[in-house]
Each structure stands twice: as C-alpha cells, then as structure tokens.
Phi, psi and omega in degrees: 000131180296161178250122176299146179303325180296323178292320179297312179300317181300316178298317181292321179295325177295319179284327183229072189298335181274354195283153164266120186235131174233123181250132177236126175278111186284331184238356181074016185246000180073010181243341185232113184233159166243135178237126173252121184232120178244114186218144174301334181298342183269354182303130175077359181261140175294158184304320181299320179292321176303312180294324177298323178295320178292312180301323179295321180293335183245014187306322185285348181242344179296133182082354178244255179299329179251101187283318183215140180218115175269128183251140168231112183238151178195159169270153178301144177289145176090000000 
C-alpha cells in the first residue's frame, strides 16, 4: 500500500521538528519520493550519517509502504 506524501512529511517533521522539508512524488504513485531536509541536526555530520538518521526515522516503512526515497539532506547555511 502506498504512503501518502502527507504521512511521509509528518513522520519526518516528528523526527526533525526544526527542519525545512520538501517532498516530491517522483512517479505519481505514492511509492517513490524525493525528500529535501534541511535541519540543524545535520550540522557537522557527513552526508552518510545524515541519511542514516533519516533512514532510522523511517525504518518501519522503508521497503514496505515507502518503496523508494531519494534523499537530499543539509544543515542550514550560516
């Protein structure tokens, strides 16, 4: 069963409450998304660690309701 974009965003906001989050449905099917997440939690962390934090927040749905997720993560500039 696909995951609505609003559910994905809600899960990410719970894990990264300070974040600027943009969700894009890549295929129009609710299974393939791109998420851009800019959060203070990512300051000083390498990109792989940033992605691990996102994957941990979504662990129970990755590979199930959420088939594919392209990530773009960053700490705020400045």
